[in-house]
C-alpha positions in Angstrom: -0.1 0.6 -0.1 2.9 2.6 0.8 4.3 1.5 -2.4 1.1 2.7 -4.5 1.2 6.1 -2.0 4.6 6.9 -3.6 4.0 5.9 -6.9 0.8 8.0 -7.6 2.6 10.5 -5.7 5.5 11.0 -8.4 3.0 10.5 -11.6 1.4 13.7 -9.7 4.3 15.6 -9.6 5.6 14.2 -13.4 2.2 15.5 -14.4 3.3 18.7 -12.8 6.2 19.4 -14.0 5.1 18.8 -17.9 2.6 21.4 -16.9 -0.8 19.5 -17.3 -3.1 20.6 -14.4 -3.8 17.9 -11.9 -6.2 18.3 -10.0 -6.4 16.3 -7.0 -9.5 16.4 -3.4 -7.0 18.0 -2.0 -4.8 20.6 -3.6 -5.6 23.7 -4.1 -7.2 26.1 -6.8 -4.2 27.4 -9.0 -4.6 29.2 -12.3 -2.6 27.5 -15.4 0.9 27.8 -15.8 1.1 31.0 -18.4 3.9 32.7 -19.8 5.6 33.7 -17.2 5.7 30.0 -15.4 4.2 30.3 -12.1 1.5 29.3 -10.6 -0.9 31.3 -8.7 -3.2 30.5 -6.0 -6.5 31.9 -6.8 -7.9 35.2 -4.3 -11.5 36.1 -4.3 -11.3 40.3 -3.7 -14.5 41.5 -1.4 -16.1 43.8 -2.5 -15.6 46.7 -1.2 -18.7 48.2 -1.0 -20.6 45.0 0.9 -16.9 45.3 3.2 -18.2 45.5 6.9 -15.1 46.8 8.4 -15.8 49.2 11.1 -18.7 46.8 12.1 -17.0 45.8 15.7 -16.2 49.7 16.1 -19.6 50.6 15.7 -21.8 47.7 17.3 -22.5 50.0 20.6 -23.5 53.2 18.4 -25.6 52.0 16.5 -27.2 50.0 19.8 -27.4 53.0 21.6 -25.9 56.5 20.7 -22.6 56.1 23.0 -19.1 54.9 22.2 -18.7 53.0 25.6 -15.3 52.1 25.3 -14.4 54.3 22.8 -12.9 51.9 20.2 -14.1 54.8 17.2 -10.9 56.3 18.3 -8.5 53.0 16.6 -11.2 54.3 13.1 -10.0 58.2 14.0 -13.4 59.3 14.8 -13.7 61.7 17.7 -16.9 61.6 19.7 -18.3 64.0 22.4 -17.3 64.5 25.9 -20.5 62.2 26.3 -18.9 59.3 23.7 -21.2 60.5 21.2 -19.9 60.9 17.7 -21.4 64.0 14.9 -24.7 63.0 13.7 -23.1 63.0 10.3 -20.5 60.2 11.2 -23.2 58.3 12.6 -25.6 58.5 9.5 -22.6 58.2 7.2 -22.6 54.8 8.9 -25.4 53.2 9.9 -25.5 54.0 5.0 -23.1 51.4 5.5 -22.7 49.2 7.8 -26.6 49.1 9.7 -27.7 45.9 6.9 -24.9 43.6 8.4 -25.3 45.6 12.2 -29.8 44.4 11.4 -28.0 40.7 10.1 -27.0 39.8 13.9 -29.6 38.5 16.1 -31.0 40.1 18.8 -32.5 39.9 22.2 -36.4 40.6 21.9 -36.4 42.8 25.3 -33.3 44.8 23.0 -35.9 46.7 21.8 -35.1 48.5 19.2 -31.3 49.8 18.3 -31.0 53.6 18.4 -29.6 53.7 14.8 -32.6 52.4 13.3 -35.1 55.0 15.2 -33.1 57.8 14.3 -31.8 57.4 11.1 -34.4 54.4 9.5 -33.7 51.9 7.5 -30.0 52.2 6.3 -31.1 51.3 2.2 -33.4 53.9 2.1 -31.6 57.2 1.3 -33.7 60.3 2.3 -33.8 62.2 -0.9 -34.0 65.8 -1.6 -36.9 67.4 -2.2 -37.5 69.1 -5.4 -39.7 72.6 -5.4 
């Protein structure tokens, strides 16, 4: 049995050196060999629009309106003496991260989040009135 495994591994190595794409169950996905001669791993890029970077820092602000643990300083956002960010910063963060925040399960007794009461649904935009 051990000899069969060694022979199979040698066969795979020879096929890989010949440029033949061999895909086993445990092998990572790679792009075909290009004229550069190097195998490049396939990478997925997260969409910038759907990025949830900063949600951890904004979590308590969205829940209550206050930054209890001064986590917004990590993002470079200044808060007042009562640990409240400006309404403009909070609203822009809510529009960007609100959908991801609402997907997090909440206890029914916690009530409606502060940001939802203050700014409304995150996907709904406040439009300017036309005269």
